[in-house]
Structure formats: structure tokens, C-alpha cells
N, C-alpha and C positions, 0 to 999 in steps of 0.2 A: 087267727092268723089261719092265710088259703097255704094250701100246701100242694104244688100242681106239680102233677106226671109227664111227663113227656115221652111216647112209647115212639122211639125209630130205628133206623141203622145208623152204625157208629157214623160218625162226621170228624175230621178234625176241628170243626168249627161249633164244633153239639155247646160248648161253653157259654158259646156270643148267644146261643140260637135260647140256652136256657135262661141271661140274663136277660135278653128283649124280650120273652113270653112273661116271665116276671114282671120286669116293670110295667107292661100294658097290662096286665091286672089288677097290677098294684096303680096304675094313672086309671085304670077304667071306676077302679072302687073306691078314690081319694084316699087311698094309705101310705102311709108314709115309709122312706128308709126302711127296712129288714123287715116288715108288715107281709112282704109274701117268700114262699121259699118255691123255690123250685129244682127238680131233680129228676135227672132220666133215666129211662127203664129202654135197655139194650135190646133190641130187635137182632136177632142173629139171621133168621131168614122168615120170609112171607109168601106165599104163593096165592092166585085165584082158582077155583074152582073152573074145570073143562079149560084153563089157557096155560101155555105155554108159558115160562118166564115167570119174573117176579111181580111182585104186587106191590105198591108204592106209597105208602097213608103216613100221616102223622097223626097220632092220637094224643090229643090234648085233656086230662082230665084235672079238674081242679077241687078240689077237696072243704067245704067251707063249709058255714053254717050259712045259714039264710038270711039273707042280704037284700031279699026284696026282690018278685021278678027284672026288672028293668036294670038293677046296678047288676047283677046277675048276666041278664044279657047282655048289657054289656062290654063285661068283663072278657065272655065268654067270645064277642065278635072281636075284642082288641086282640084277645091271644092267638087265634085265627088269623088276622089277619099280618100278627108278626109273623107266626108258623111260615106263610106265604109269602111274605117280603121275604124271611130269610133265605128262604126254598130257592128263590128266582134270584135273590143275592149270588148265593153259593152253587148256580146251576145244578140244583139238586129237583130232580123231576120225581114229581109229586101229581097221583092220581088225585090227591085232595086234602085237606085238612077236617077232621071230626075233635069236636070240644062239645063238653059236656063240666055241668057244673053238676056234685055227687053232695049230696047231703048227706049229715052222720046219721046213723038206722041208729034206733034204738030198739031196745029189745021188749 
């Protein structure tokens, strides 16, 4: 069961973003309802060195076992696209979306 963490500043439609990202990952992997968990990690502040103002990126980490490079890439792309679409729909200015797949670490 993949677990997805999404780091972003607090937003009233955050639940919608989590649902869309979870659905995108599930669709990308061909999984059923309830097979992907998504949770938010609140970002209280972000800055970029050498600049004034804030930096705004959505960071998505998919934690899961190896499902083959093609399927994992498809899930990553789908999650990033869902986040970008959500940002545009809610007029949330984003500099970009970063999405990665994290495999379990074995000692």
C-alpha cells in the first residue's frame, strides 16, 4: 500500500488535493479504492536563498515497494499533474511540483 506525503502551505482545499493525488497514484498503479493513503505535511514557511519573499513548491513523496520503473514513473507523473492542476484551479501560485518515489530502506 503506497503512502503519499504532500508538503505544502496550509490551504482550505488541502483535502481535495490529497484526494486527487491519492486517486492519481492509484490510477497510475492500477490499484483499487482504499489502496493508497495520502497525508499532508504542513509547511509553515519557505524562503529561497538570495531572494526576498517566499518560495512555493509542492513536494510529493510516494513511499512504497518497487513496482517497476515504468509504473512508478507513471504514478509520479500522475501525482505531479494532479497537484499542478489543483494549484491552477485554486489559483495557488507554485514554482513547481517535485515528486519522488521512495523505496523501503533495508539495513
